[in-house]
GUROSE-39007 format. One record per residue (C-alpha): residue in one letter; x, y, z. Coordinates in steps of 0.25 Angstrom, whole numbers, plus 2048, in hexadecimal, padded with zeros to 3 digits. Layout:
aXYZ/...
***
This chain:
m800800800/i80680D7FC/t80181A803/d8018287FF/s801834808/y7F783B7FE/l7EE82F800/r7EF82E80F/l7E2832816/s7E7832824/e7F482E82B/g7F382883A/q7E683183B/g7E0830848/a7DC82F853/i7CF82B84C/t7C682C858/a7BA832850/t7B6833842/q7C083B839/n7C583D82B/s7D383A826/t7DD845828/n7E1845819/t7D884480C/i7DB8427FE/d7D884D7F4/l7D18467E9/s7D28527E0/v7E184F7DF/a7E083F7E0/r7D48407D6/e7D58317D1/i7D782A7DE/g7D181C7DD/e7CF81D7CE/g7D380F7C8/e7D88097D4/e7D48047E2/i7D880D7ED/n7D780A7FC/a7D7812809/v7E080B814/f7DE80F823/i7E980A82C/v7E780B83B/t7F3812841/v7EE813850/t7E5807855/g7D780A859/t7D3807867/g7C4809868/t7B8801864/g7B280B85B/t7B380A84C/v7BA812841/t7B4811832/l7BE816828/s7B981D81B/i7BF82380F/v7B782F80A/t7B783A800/a7B3849802/d7B28577FC/d7BC85C807/a7C985880D/a7C285781B/l7B984C816/t7AC85381B/t7A585880E/n79E84E804/v7A584280B/t7A3834803/t7A882780A/l7AF81F7FF/v7B1813808/a7B0810817/s7B5804820/a7AE7FC82A/a7AE801838/f7BB7FD83F/v7BB7FB84F/g7C6804855/t7CD7F985C/t7CF7F184F/l7D77FC848/i7E57F884C/a7F1801848/v7FC7FD83F/g8087F7847/s8007F4854/a7F97E8859/k7F77E384B/p8047E6844/l7FD7EA837/g7F27F283D/t7E47F5837/s7E37F9828/i7D67FC822/t7D57FD813/l7C980380B/r7C88027FC/l7C380F7F6/p7B880F7EB/p7BD8157DE/v7B38207DE/i7BB82A7E6/a7BE8347DA/s7AF8337D5/l7A98387E2/g7AE8467DF/r7B38497EE/r7C184F7EF/y7C78497FC/l7C983A800/g7CB83780F/a7C882D81A/v7BE82E826/y7C0826833/t7B2824839/v7B2821848/s7A781B850/g7AA81A85F/t7B8819865/v7C381385D/g7CF819864/a7D982285D/v7DB819851/k7E381F845/f7E381C836/t7EC81F82A/t7E481F81E/d7E981E80F/i7E381D801/v7EB8127FA/v7EA8097ED/d7F07FC7F2/i7EE7F7800/q7F87EF808/d7F37E5812/g8017DF817/q7FA7D6821/k7FD7C8821/y7F77BD82A/y7FC7AF82C/a7F77A4834/s7FE7A2841/g805796846/f80F79383A/s81E794839/i82679982E/v83379082C/
***
């Protein structure tokens, strides 16, 4: 997975304790053909573990303004994730939590100028943090093997 600072919607954004928009947006008047002809994805990587039992829903939206408040259209949204299941990269689970959402190919045809992320919180999730990127190829990197065997 190759990331690009121009396609980064947030970097370690947090502490997400209430619903908020990404710190960065992508100006589609510059990136006019984003998503045309190839699949693109939004990758949300947890950088600080959640501690509460509330939920977070992750969304990618378009809007007429950079603050993501005018004529907002949700392109794709995740299921609601319980805060305690959002494990940071490098903590209890070495690879951490990474959530990928495939964006529909209608981004440019909606006529909105900005693309961003929205973190919708319900209840208490702790001070969870995310880094969110728009990418073409995703990298899983997670391999699981059965336990109880030896390599000789």
